[in-house]
C-alpha positions as MATLAB code, in Angstrom:
seq = 'XXXXXXXXXXXXXXXXXXXXXXXXXXXXXXXXXXXXXXXXXXXXXXXXXXXXXXXXXXXXXXXXXXXXXXXXXXXXXXXXXXXXXXXXXXXXXXXXXXXXXXXXXXXXXXXXXXXXXXXXXXXXXXXXXXXXXXXXXXXXXXXXXXXX';
ca = [
      55.717  -34.212    3.952;
      54.871  -32.527    7.228;
      52.658  -33.214   10.249;
      50.535  -30.455   11.741;
      47.518  -29.923   13.936;
      44.211  -29.559   12.143;
      42.827  -26.013   11.968;
      39.522  -24.602   10.719;
      41.267  -23.901    7.388;
      41.555  -27.638    6.618;
      38.240  -28.683    8.149;
      36.247  -29.099    4.907;
      38.876  -31.424    3.419;
      39.171  -33.272    6.751;
      35.401  -33.874    6.696;
      35.577  -35.233    3.140;
      38.308  -37.623    4.239;
      36.266  -38.697    7.297;
      33.341  -39.545    5.002;
      35.702  -41.451    2.661;
      36.994  -43.385    5.667;
      33.478  -44.313    6.793;
      32.558  -45.422    3.264;
      35.744  -47.461    2.949;
      34.848  -49.178    6.221;
      31.477  -50.205    4.777;
      28.995  -47.445    5.680;
      26.050  -47.600    3.267;
      23.703  -44.976    4.737;
      22.595  -42.268    2.337;
      22.542  -39.152    4.510;
      24.550  -35.945    4.315;
      26.857  -35.998    7.346;
      28.792  -32.868    6.357;
      26.723  -30.329    8.365;
      26.737  -32.473   11.519;
      30.467  -33.178   11.217;
      31.255  -29.495   10.622;
      29.222  -28.531   13.699;
      30.834  -31.223   15.860;
      34.436  -30.518   14.869;
      34.062  -26.721   14.999;
      32.507  -26.777   18.477;
      34.856  -29.335   19.981;
      38.019  -27.858   18.474;
      37.029  -24.505   20.003;
      36.294  -26.158   23.378;
      39.549  -28.136   23.286;
      37.724  -31.474   23.435;
      38.744  -32.588   19.934;
      42.195  -32.521   18.420;
      43.522  -33.858   15.149;
      46.911  -34.217   13.571;
      47.118  -34.386    9.809;
      49.843  -35.398    7.367;
      50.333  -33.023    4.453;
      52.276  -33.636    1.240;
      52.660  -30.300   -0.520;
      49.166  -28.803   -0.447;
      47.375  -32.145   -0.109;
      46.189  -33.719    3.156;
      47.127  -37.383    2.866;
      46.493  -38.647    6.404;
      44.215  -37.807    9.306;
      43.736  -38.702   12.950;
      41.389  -37.523   15.648;
      40.924  -37.690   19.397;
      37.783  -36.636   21.246;
      38.006  -36.153   24.983;
      35.161  -37.230   27.251;
      34.862  -37.565   30.980;
      33.108  -40.287   32.942;
      32.974  -40.929   36.651;
      36.390  -42.241   37.711;
      36.819  -46.006   37.845;
      39.648  -48.307   38.897;
      41.366  -48.632   35.530;
      40.899  -44.906   34.790;
      40.996  -42.894   38.039;
      40.893  -39.552   36.191;
      37.673  -40.524   34.396;
      39.091  -38.790   31.308;
      38.948  -40.907   28.173;
      40.250  -40.318   24.683;
      38.052  -41.599   21.868;
      40.234  -42.247   18.853;
      38.663  -41.658   15.448;
      39.254  -40.404   11.943;
      42.336  -42.529   11.310;
      42.720  -42.456    7.540;
      45.587  -42.487    5.068;
      45.147  -42.005    1.329;
      45.687  -45.376   -0.409;
      48.819  -44.247   -2.313;
      50.494  -43.304    0.981;
      49.743  -46.402    3.032;
      52.412  -48.657    4.585;
      54.820  -45.729    4.970;
      54.494  -45.164    8.742;
      52.182  -42.156    8.393;
      49.287  -43.648   10.387;
      51.672  -44.750   13.142;
      53.064  -41.218   13.443;
      49.583  -39.667   13.470;
      48.448  -42.191   16.087;
      51.448  -41.356   18.268;
      50.731  -37.632   18.051;
      47.054  -37.875   19.082;
      47.941  -40.304   21.885;
      50.378  -37.700   23.199;
      47.544  -35.143   23.069;
      45.408  -37.507   25.194;
      48.284  -37.896   27.644;
      48.582  -34.072   27.949;
      44.814  -33.793   28.452;
      45.089  -36.199   31.391;
      43.321  -39.185   29.873;
      43.715  -42.476   31.698;
      42.439  -44.542   28.798;
      41.998  -44.419   25.030;
      39.215  -46.294   23.304;
      38.426  -47.049   19.686;
      36.033  -49.094   17.643;
      38.538  -50.341   15.095;
      37.802  -51.444   11.563;
      39.559  -54.611   10.428;
      42.059  -52.695    8.319;
      43.439  -50.799   11.328;
      43.515  -53.541   13.989;
      47.099  -54.555   13.159;
      48.349  -50.977   13.665;
      46.584  -50.613   17.014;
      47.777  -53.984   18.305;
      51.356  -53.171   17.278;
      51.078  -49.898   19.209;
      49.897  -51.734   22.342;
      46.104  -51.538   22.221;
      44.315  -54.596   23.586;
      40.859  -55.868   22.705;
      38.142  -55.302   25.307;
      35.282  -57.711   24.799;
      32.954  -55.724   27.095;
      31.962  -53.105   24.528;
      28.247  -53.133   23.714;
      26.042  -50.601   21.973;
      22.371  -49.734   22.074;
      21.221  -47.723   19.087;
      18.501  -45.115   19.672;
];
């Protein structure tokens, strides 16, 4: 098994895995996200505002991670204003509990550090909370959302 940065060559499989992850987390909507995901990842990979590390076993991608970089006005707990938004954490069921997700998480966190992020945020599904807490993430009860 090897770890490598996602490239355009693996993007279609990465998108399939992202959709599998969303479904596994309970998404029921019946829309085709593939074109929007392809557009998003292609643009932001080119701009350097999205990075992903993947785990590969032979020719098969078995784990994914993602970090989007956004910038807000600086604030006290994040003076740079640069924030990493963690997403796309997924490991194929047969490969879980082997440390793959932890390694992928570490690699995208290092990317956020290099980018200059002062904070990393995630909306975590129940199945991943234990991993994030073990890594040092803390719950922030201030998160709210308004859907348009």
